[in-house]
C-alpha positions, -999 to +999 in steps of 0.1 A: +000+000+000+013+034-009+012+065+013-014+082-012-035+052-010-033+051+028-041+088+028-070+085+006-085+056+027-079+074+058-097+105+047-125+085+033-129+066+067-128+097+087-155+115+065-179+086+060-176+073+095-193+103+109-215+114+080-246+093+075-235+078+042-218+045+054-180+042+059-180+004+051-201+009+019-177+035+006-147+014+014-163-016-005-169+008-035-133+021-033-119-014-035-143-023-066-142+008-088-110+025-079-090-007-074-077+003-041-074-024-015-071-018+021-041-028+041-058-058+058-068-062+093-039-042+108-046-012+087-083-014+097-073-011+133-053+021+126-083+037+108-105+028+138-080+041+162-080+074+142-117+079+142-119+070+180-093+094+187-113+122+169-143+114+190-124+113+223-107+146+216-135+166+202-159+156+231-132+155+258-150+178+282-181+156+279-160+124+287-143+142+315-176+151+331-192+116+327-160+098+340-153+122+370-189+126+380-205+111+412-219+077+409-256+090+411-252+120+389-268+124+355-235+124+337-226+091+351-259+078+342-252+089+307-220+071+305-238+039+316-265+045+287-236+047+262-220+014+273-252-004+276-266+009+243-232-004+228-241-041+236-267-049+207-243-036+179-214-055+196-234-087+197-244-083+161-209-078+151-196-109+170-221-133+157-226-120+121-193-108+111-183-139+089-217-139+072-217-102+064-181-105+051-190-133+028-224-123+015-230-086+019-200-069+004-209-066-031-215-034-047-251-043-055-259-052-019-242-017-008-264+000-032-296-016-019-286-008+017-277+028+007-311+033-008-333+013+016-317+028+047-321+063+034-358+058+043-354+061+081-335+093+076-364+107+053-390+094+076-373+111+106-371+143+089-408+142+081-423+129+113-400+138+140-411+166+163-374+174+170-380+191+203-357+171+229-322+179+240-298+151+253-310+159+289-342+140+279-321+108+271-329+078+293-320+041+294-349+029+272-342+054+244-306+047+245-311+010+241-334+016+212-307+037+194-281+011+204-302-019+189-307+003+157-269+005+157-267-032+152-280-029+117-249-009+107-230-042+103-245-044+068-222-023+044-242+007+030-264+011+062-243+036+080-239+034+116-242+073+122-271+075+098-293+047+114-286+061+150-292+096+140-324+087+124-334+066+154-326+095+177-348+119+155-376+095+157-375+094+193-380+131+193-346+145+196-333+176+178-310+171+149-278+182+166-286+163+199-293+130+178-260+136+160-240+141+192-254+109+208-247+090+176-210+104+179-205+097+216-221+063+210-196+055+184-167+057+208-174+023+227-183+005+194-152+017+176-130+009+204-145-026+208-140-034+172-106-019+170-094-039+203-111-070+190-092-068+155-061-059+174-064-091+196-067-111+163-035-095+147-015-102+177-018-139+168-001-132+135+033-119+126+022-085+112+050-060+102+036-025+106+046-001+078+046+038+078+015+041+056-005+027+085+003+058+104-006+080+074-041+063+075-044+069+112-035+105+110-057+110+080-087+094+096-081+113+128-078+147+112-107+143+086-129+128+114-123+158+136-133+183+111-164+163+100-177+161+135-173+198+140-188+206+106-219+185+108-228+197+143-228+232+130-247+221+098-274+205+116-282+235+136-297+251+105-300+224+079-318+191+074-307+155+065-323+158+031-289+165+013-276+131+027-309+112+017-303+126-019-267+117-021-275+080-008-301+076-035-280+092-062-249+069-054-272+038-052-286+044-085-252+051-099-239+018-088-268+001-102-263+017-135-227+007-136-235-031-127 
C-alpha cells in the first residue's frame, strides 16, 4: 500500500464514519471501482483508532464530566447509557461478522442498503417533532438507538445514519441526535478496534509507515467532519444526505 492510498482511505474513513452515508459501503466501493485495496486487518485497526481519537478529543469535556462525575449523577448515568446501548451492536458484530463479510460486500448489496436505509432518515425528517435535547435521554431510548446501531454491520447502512435517524424518531433535535450518535460511536469503535487488534497479535504483522498515514488522515478528517456536521445540523436538514445516498445507489446499479 502506498502513502497516497493510505491517505485516501484514511480521509474516506474519517469522513464517512461520521456522515450518514456509510463508511464500510464506501470502502467496498473504493476497492471495487478504484482498485484500491485496504491494508488488511492491521490497517483497519489504525483507521478505527484514528476515528476513535477524533471522538475522544472533540468531546473531551463531555467524557471528562461523565468519568469524573459522582456515581448517582446525570453524567455518570449517561455514560452507563452509552455502554449499555453499545451491547446490541457488539453482539451483532460478533455473531454475524463472517456472514456479512461473505455475502453482503458486493456493490449491488451496498447500493440496496444505501437506498433502503435512506428511508429512516427521510421518515425522521418528515415525522420527528425534533424537540428534545440530550437531557431527555434515558436508558430505554438509549437502548433503542443502540439496537438500531446493530443494523450498521451491513455495508451501506451507515452506523451514524441509522443512529441519528432513530434519535430523531425518538423526538430529539438534529444536533442532539448527532451528538449522541458520535458519543455512542466511541465504545463500538474501540471494541471493534481492540477485537481486531487481538486477532492480529496472533499473527506476525509488520507495521509499515502508511498505516500511520492512514491513522492521521482518519483522525484529522474525522475531527473536522464532527465539528462541521454539528454546525450544519443547527440550521439544515438531513435531506442532502438522503439525496446523496439515493444518487450513489442508482449510480452503482447503473454501472453494474
